[in-house]
Structure formats: C-alpha cells, structure tokens
C-alpha positions as CSV (number, residue, x, y, z in Angstrom):
1,M,36.2,-3.9,-13.8
2,K,33.6,-4.8,-11.0
3,N,30.1,-5.8,-11.5
4,R,27.8,-2.6,-11.2
5,L,24.3,-3.1,-9.9
6,K,21.7,-1.5,-12.2
7,I,19.4,0.7,-9.8
8,I,15.8,0.4,-10.4
9,A,13.6,3.4,-9.5
10,L,9.9,3.1,-9.3
11,P,7.9,6.0,-8.4
12,K,6.4,5.7,-5.1
13,E,2.9,6.2,-6.2
14,R,3.3,3.1,-8.5
15,I,4.0,0.8,-5.5
16,E,1.5,2.6,-3.2
17,R,-1.6,2.5,-5.2
18,R,-1.1,-1.4,-5.6
19,I,-1.2,-1.6,-1.6
20,L,-4.5,-3.0,-0.6
21,F,-6.2,-3.4,2.7
22,L,-7.7,-7.0,3.0
23,R,-8.7,-9.0,6.0
24,G,-7.1,-6.3,8.4
25,K,-3.6,-6.2,6.6
26,K,-2.2,-4.3,4.2
27,V,-1.4,-6.7,1.1
28,M,-0.3,-6.6,-2.6
29,L,-1.6,-9.2,-5.1
30,D,0.6,-11.6,-7.1
31,K,-0.4,-10.1,-10.3
32,E,0.7,-6.6,-9.1
33,L,4.0,-7.7,-7.8
34,A,4.8,-10.0,-10.9
35,E,4.3,-6.7,-13.0
36,L,6.6,-4.9,-10.7
37,Y,9.1,-7.7,-11.0
38,E,8.5,-8.1,-14.6
39,V,7.8,-11.7,-14.5
40,E,4.8,-13.6,-15.3
41,T,2.2,-14.2,-12.6
42,K,2.5,-17.9,-13.2
43,A,6.5,-17.9,-12.7
44,L,6.0,-15.9,-9.4
45,N,3.6,-18.4,-8.0
46,Q,5.5,-21.4,-9.3
47,A,8.5,-20.1,-7.2
48,V,6.3,-19.6,-4.1
49,N,4.7,-23.1,-4.4
50,R,8.2,-24.6,-4.5
51,N,8.9,-22.9,-1.5
52,K,5.6,-23.4,0.3
53,K,7.4,-23.6,3.7
54,R,8.7,-20.2,3.6
55,F,5.1,-18.7,3.2
56,P,2.8,-19.4,6.2
57,S,-0.7,-18.1,6.1
58,Y,0.4,-14.7,7.9
59,F,2.8,-14.1,5.0
60,M,0.4,-15.1,2.1
61,F,-3.2,-16.1,1.6
62,R,-5.4,-16.9,-1.3
63,L,-8.3,-14.6,-1.9
64,N,-11.6,-16.1,-1.7
65,E,-14.6,-15.6,-4.2
66,M,-16.3,-12.7,-2.5
67,E,-12.8,-10.7,-2.4
68,M,-12.1,-11.4,-6.0
69,K,-15.6,-10.2,-7.0
70,I,-15.2,-7.1,-5.0
71,L,-11.6,-6.4,-6.7
72,R,-13.1,-7.0,-10.2
73,S,-15.8,-4.6,-9.6
74,Q,-13.3,-2.0,-8.3
75,F,-10.7,-2.5,-11.3
76,V,-13.5,-2.5,-13.9
77,T,-11.0,-3.9,-16.5
78,S,-11.3,-6.9,-18.6
79,S,-7.6,-8.0,-17.6
80,W,-9.0,-9.0,-14.1
81,G,-12.1,-11.0,-15.8
82,G,-10.1,-13.9,-17.2
83,M,-8.4,-15.3,-14.2
84,R,-8.6,-19.2,-13.7
85,Y,-7.5,-19.1,-10.0
86,M,-7.8,-17.1,-6.9
87,A,-5.1,-14.7,-6.6
88,Y,-2.6,-14.6,-3.8
89,A,-2.2,-11.8,-1.5
90,F,1.2,-11.1,0.1
91,T,1.7,-9.3,3.3
92,E,4.8,-7.2,3.9
93,Q,6.6,-10.2,5.3
94,G,5.5,-12.2,2.4
95,I,6.9,-9.7,0.1
96,A,10.2,-9.6,1.8
97,M,10.2,-13.3,1.9
98,L,9.7,-13.2,-2.0
99,S,13.0,-11.6,-2.5
100,S,14.6,-14.8,-1.3
101,V,12.7,-17.1,-3.7
102,L,13.0,-14.9,-6.8
103,S,16.7,-14.7,-7.7
104,S,16.7,-11.8,-10.1
105,E,18.5,-8.6,-9.4
106,R,15.2,-6.6,-10.4
107,A,13.3,-8.4,-7.5
108,I,16.0,-7.6,-5.0
109,H,15.7,-3.6,-6.1
110,V,12.0,-3.8,-6.3
111,N,11.4,-5.5,-3.0
112,I,13.7,-2.8,-1.1
113,Q,11.5,-0.1,-2.6
114,I,8.4,-1.9,-1.6
115,M,9.7,-2.4,1.9
116,R,10.6,1.6,2.1
117,T,6.9,2.1,0.8
118,F,5.4,-0.1,3.5
119,T,7.8,1.9,6.1
120,R,6.8,5.3,5.0
121,L,3.0,4.3,5.2
122,R,3.5,3.0,8.8
123,E,5.2,6.2,9.8
124,M,2.6,8.3,8.1
125,M,-0.2,6.3,9.9
126,A,1.7,6.7,13.4
127,T,1.8,10.6,13.0
128,H,-1.8,10.7,12.3
129,G,-2.6,8.7,15.2
130,E,-0.5,10.7,17.6
131,L,-2.0,14.0,16.2
132,K,-5.8,12.4,16.5
133,T,-5.0,11.5,20.2
134,K,-3.7,14.9,21.0
135,I,-6.7,16.5,19.4
136,E,-9.1,14.4,21.5
137,K,-7.3,15.3,24.6
138,L,-7.8,19.0,23.9
139,E,-11.5,18.3,23.1
140,K,-12.0,16.9,26.7
141,K,-9.7,19.7,28.1
142,Y,-12.0,22.5,26.7
143,D,-15.6,23.4,26.7
144,K,-18.1,23.1,24.0
145,R,-17.4,26.4,22.3
146,F,-14.5,25.0,20.7
147,Q,-16.1,21.8,19.6
148,I,-16.8,23.1,16.0
149,V,-13.1,24.1,15.7
150,F,-12.2,20.5,16.7
151,E,-14.8,19.1,14.0
152,V,-13.2,21.2,11.3
153,I,-9.8,20.2,12.1
154,K,-10.7,16.4,12.1
155,K,-12.4,17.0,8.8
156,L,-9.4,18.6,7.4
157,L,-6.9,15.9,8.7
158,A,-9.2,13.1,7.1
159,E,-9.2,15.2,3.8
160,K,-5.3,15.5,4.0
161,R,-5.1,11.6,4.6
162,A,-7.4,11.2,1.5
163,E,-5.6,13.8,-0.9
164,E,-1.8,12.9,0.4
165,G,0.5,14.2,-2.1
166,V,-2.1,16.6,-4.0
167,P,-0.9,20.1,-3.6
168,K,-3.5,22.2,-1.7
169,R,-5.5,25.0,-3.1
170,Q,-4.9,28.4,-1.3
171,I,-8.2,29.6,0.5
172,G,-9.1,33.3,0.7
173,F,-9.1,36.6,-1.3
174,K,-6.1,38.0,-3.4
175,V,-5.8,41.6,-3.1
176,Y,-4.6,43.4,-6.3
177,S,-3.6,46.9,-6.1
C-alpha cells in the first residue's frame, strides 16, 4: 500500500488575518507561522538560525522595539507581553524557504496554502488597481457633473476592500402586496 499524504486544510481567513504589512512588505511573524505549522516558535527559529544563509534580509528581518510595541498594542493580549526577543517577520519568499528547513509534512502543506493566499491577495490588489485606473481615466474624460458619482464609486470600492468576504446588505425598499 502506498503512503498517502494527509491533506491539511486551513481556512483562508485563518492565514489572511495573520498577514501584516510592515516596512512596505506583506509578512507573517514567526509566532504565527509556528502556530500554523504546529511547532514551537523556538524550534522554528532554531531551524532558521541553523540555515541563516537561506534567509537574507529581504526574506526575513527582526522587528525593532517600536514595531513590537505597536503590535502588542494592536493585539492587546497577554501572550504578546512575555516575549524575551524581538520577533522575526518573514516575507513571502522567506515563508517559501521555510518549507526547505522544516521537514514536516504539515509544514509543506501549510506552506502551499500560505503561498496560495499570498497569490490571491496579489491578484485582488491588481484587480482593484486596474479598476481604480479606469475610474480615474473616466473622471478626466467627463466634466464635473459626474464628480459626485465617481466619489461614491471610490468610496464603495474602499468599503469593499475593507469588508472583503462580508455579505452585502440589500439597499432599498421591499414592496409587499
């Protein structure tokens, strides 16, 4: 009988909410990655430190005190308060490299899902960027009478980005007979 790989399915939201925007890059913190891989943060960092040459600064960087302070205030949980070191932040490339230093089957499957999430986020950003460009071209083409329409469209796009995945309420009146 062949070895069957156990497929691990993580909800995309579980990954998406762990992606942060720091220093102009989308990153995930060592603690968050360790939780997804189901390993201790210390073990993940030890594997990285044993393979330092695989993690240049554009793959991974250590947070500074100000970044840690901001993150602690955002998370407002006691679990962030007891850290004895500054966390590592891994870029998409750094996360991909993690699968080569963590040899577990789970790490491979989780990495695949994380890479898919990064790709999906990139595609969403590109789509919104194209739409924004088209709206700006229309604004230039038409006179001020339509300015309010374009402002409403921009506001709706901004709200959609903020509420991605949240079902929209129906607007208007219901007619009962």
